C-alpha positions as CSV (number, residue, x, y, z in Angstrom):
1,M,-5.9,-14.9,-18.6
2,A,-3.2,-13.9,-21.1
3,F,-0.1,-14.7,-23.0
4,L,2.7,-12.0,-22.0
5,I,6.2,-11.5,-22.6
6,Y,8.5,-11.4,-19.8
7,K,12.3,-10.5,-19.1
8,K,13.6,-13.5,-17.3
9,T,16.8,-12.7,-15.3
10,N,18.6,-14.9,-12.8
11,A,19.0,-13.5,-9.4
12,G,21.2,-15.7,-7.3
13,E,19.3,-18.7,-6.9
14,N,16.0,-17.1,-7.8
15,V,14.8,-16.2,-11.1
16,R,13.2,-12.5,-11.7
17,Y,10.2,-12.0,-14.2
18,E,9.4,-8.7,-15.1
19,R,6.5,-8.1,-17.5
20,V,7.4,-6.6,-20.8
21,R,4.1,-6.6,-22.9
22,P,1.3,-8.6,-24.1
23,L,1.6,-11.4,-26.8
24,R,-1.1,-11.4,-29.4
25,L,-1.5,-15.1,-30.6
26,S,-5.1,-15.1,-31.8
27,G,-6.9,-12.9,-34.3
28,P,-6.2,-12.4,-38.0
29,D,-3.1,-10.5,-37.6
30,G,-2.1,-12.6,-34.6
31,L,1.3,-14.6,-34.5
32,I,-0.7,-18.0,-35.3
33,A,-2.2,-16.4,-38.3
34,R,0.6,-15.0,-39.5
35,H,2.9,-18.2,-39.1
36,V,0.4,-20.3,-40.6
37,K,-0.1,-18.0,-43.7
38,S,3.7,-18.2,-44.2
39,L,3.7,-22.0,-44.4
40,A,3.8,-24.1,-47.5
41,A,0.7,-26.2,-48.0
42,E,2.5,-29.4,-47.1
43,Q,3.9,-27.8,-43.7
44,S,0.5,-26.9,-42.4
45,D,-0.3,-30.3,-41.3
46,G,2.0,-30.3,-38.4
47,W,4.5,-27.9,-37.3
48,K,6.0,-26.8,-34.0
49,L,7.6,-23.5,-32.7
50,D,9.6,-23.3,-29.4
51,S,9.5,-20.4,-27.2
52,A,12.4,-18.7,-28.8
53,E,10.9,-19.0,-32.3
54,L,7.5,-17.5,-31.1
55,L,9.4,-14.7,-29.7
56,Q,11.3,-14.3,-32.9
57,L,7.9,-14.0,-34.9
58,A,6.8,-11.4,-32.4
59,G,10.2,-9.1,-33.2
60,C,11.7,-10.0,-29.9
61,A,15.5,-10.2,-30.1
62,D,16.3,-10.6,-26.4
63,S,17.4,-14.0,-25.7
64,Q,16.3,-13.3,-21.8
65,Q,12.9,-12.9,-22.7
66,T,10.2,-15.7,-22.3
67,V,6.6,-16.3,-22.7
68,L,4.2,-16.6,-19.6
69,F,0.5,-17.7,-19.6
70,D,-1.2,-16.0,-16.8
71,A,-3.8,-18.8,-15.7
72,T,-4.8,-16.6,-12.8
73,G,-8.7,-16.0,-12.7
74,S,-10.2,-13.1,-10.7
75,S,-12.0,-15.6,-8.5
76,D,-9.2,-18.2,-8.1
77,P,-7.6,-18.6,-4.7
78,A,-4.3,-18.9,-6.2
79,V,-1.6,-17.0,-8.6
80,C,-0.6,-19.2,-11.7
81,F,2.0,-18.5,-14.2
82,Y,3.0,-21.1,-16.9
83,E,6.2,-20.8,-19.0
84,L,5.5,-21.9,-22.6
85,T,8.2,-24.1,-23.8
86,C,6.7,-25.4,-27.1
87,L,3.6,-24.7,-29.3
88,H,2.6,-27.6,-31.6
89,G,0.0,-26.9,-34.7
90,S,-2.1,-28.7,-36.8
91,C,-4.2,-26.8,-39.8
92,R,-7.2,-27.7,-41.6
93,D,-9.0,-25.4,-44.1
94,R,-10.4,-23.1,-41.6
95,D,-9.3,-24.3,-38.1
96,T,-6.1,-24.7,-36.3
97,N,-5.7,-27.0,-33.4
98,L,-2.7,-26.4,-30.8
99,A,-1.0,-28.0,-28.3
100,L,1.0,-26.0,-25.8
101,D,3.6,-27.4,-23.5
102,F,4.4,-25.4,-20.3
103,N,6.7,-25.4,-17.2
104,I,4.8,-24.3,-14.0
105,V,6.7,-21.1,-12.8
106,L,4.3,-20.0,-9.9
107,D,1.3,-21.5,-8.4
108,R,0.6,-20.4,-4.8
109,A,-2.0,-18.8,-2.7
110,K,-2.9,-15.2,-3.4
111,S,-2.5,-14.3,0.1
112,G,0.6,-12.0,0.4
113,F,0.8,-11.6,-3.6
114,A,-0.3,-8.0,-4.5
115,P,-2.8,-7.8,-7.2
116,D,-0.2,-6.1,-9.6
117,S,2.6,-8.4,-8.6
118,G,2.1,-10.1,-11.8
119,A,4.1,-7.2,-13.3
120,A,7.3,-8.5,-11.7
121,F,7.9,-11.2,-9.2
122,T,10.9,-13.6,-8.1
123,V,10.6,-17.3,-7.7
124,S,12.9,-20.0,-6.7
125,P,12.9,-22.4,-9.5
126,A,12.4,-26.0,-8.8
127,V,15.0,-28.4,-9.8
128,T,12.7,-30.4,-11.9
129,P,9.8,-28.1,-13.1
130,K,6.5,-29.5,-13.4
131,K,5.3,-29.6,-16.9
132,I,1.6,-29.5,-18.0
133,S,0.1,-29.4,-21.9
134,E,-2.9,-27.7,-22.9
135,V,-5.0,-28.3,-26.0
136,L,-6.6,-24.8,-27.6
137,A,-7.8,-24.1,-31.1
138,L,-8.4,-21.3,-33.3
139,T,-11.0,-20.6,-35.9
140,G,-8.9,-19.9,-38.8
141,G,-6.5,-21.9,-41.1
142,P,-4.9,-21.9,-44.5
143,G,-8.2,-21.6,-46.2
144,G,-9.2,-18.4,-44.0
145,G,-11.5,-17.9,-40.8
146,D,-11.6,-15.1,-38.1
147,W,-8.9,-16.7,-36.0
148,K,-10.7,-16.4,-32.8
149,W,-10.4,-18.7,-29.8
150,G,-12.7,-21.8,-30.5
151,S,-13.5,-25.3,-29.3
152,S,-10.6,-27.9,-29.9
153,A,-11.9,-30.9,-32.4
154,L,-10.4,-33.2,-29.5
155,Q,-13.2,-34.4,-27.4
156,I,-11.5,-35.6,-24.5
157,G,-11.8,-32.1,-22.9
158,A,-9.1,-32.5,-20.3
159,T,-5.8,-30.9,-20.0
160,V,-2.9,-33.6,-20.7
161,V,-0.5,-33.9,-17.8
162,Q,3.1,-35.3,-18.0
163,P,3.1,-38.9,-16.2
164,K,5.5,-39.1,-13.4
165,T,8.7,-41.1,-13.7
166,A,10.4,-43.1,-11.1
167,A,12.7,-40.4,-10.7
168,T,10.1,-37.7,-10.2
169,A,7.9,-39.7,-8.1
170,K,10.8,-39.6,-5.3
171,Q,10.5,-35.8,-4.9
């Protein structure tokens, strides 16, 4: 499972994704640590970055690039790629809580999907993409830390899924 930068291009009625490189969010030199360290003290309580702003922090100027999260595990029966739309953060002294908003790009059975197909693939986008949110945490904040993935301060232990509206329930 990893955050990856992909080139996203329209291919007729489909969208083609081609992997460019990994995106390092954690670690003392990761994008989140660098961003938090650049904030004024009063800004660390709550901040957000959309995908374009995150890519800009990573030094990517190409507007066709996007961030995908590969949620496919080695024993999973499905291939899952989520496109990051927004990253919300809240920092305390030595911890950072994150809420990530995603659109589901690909979620289908592995059969017929070659192991290296994640390097490039084409999908038919949904008219209304399914959205999910995930809560994560880093063990670092304005007061220092090692910036490794840790457990969230939220105790619900669940993924937050956007509720269906009357319009999406009909689909």
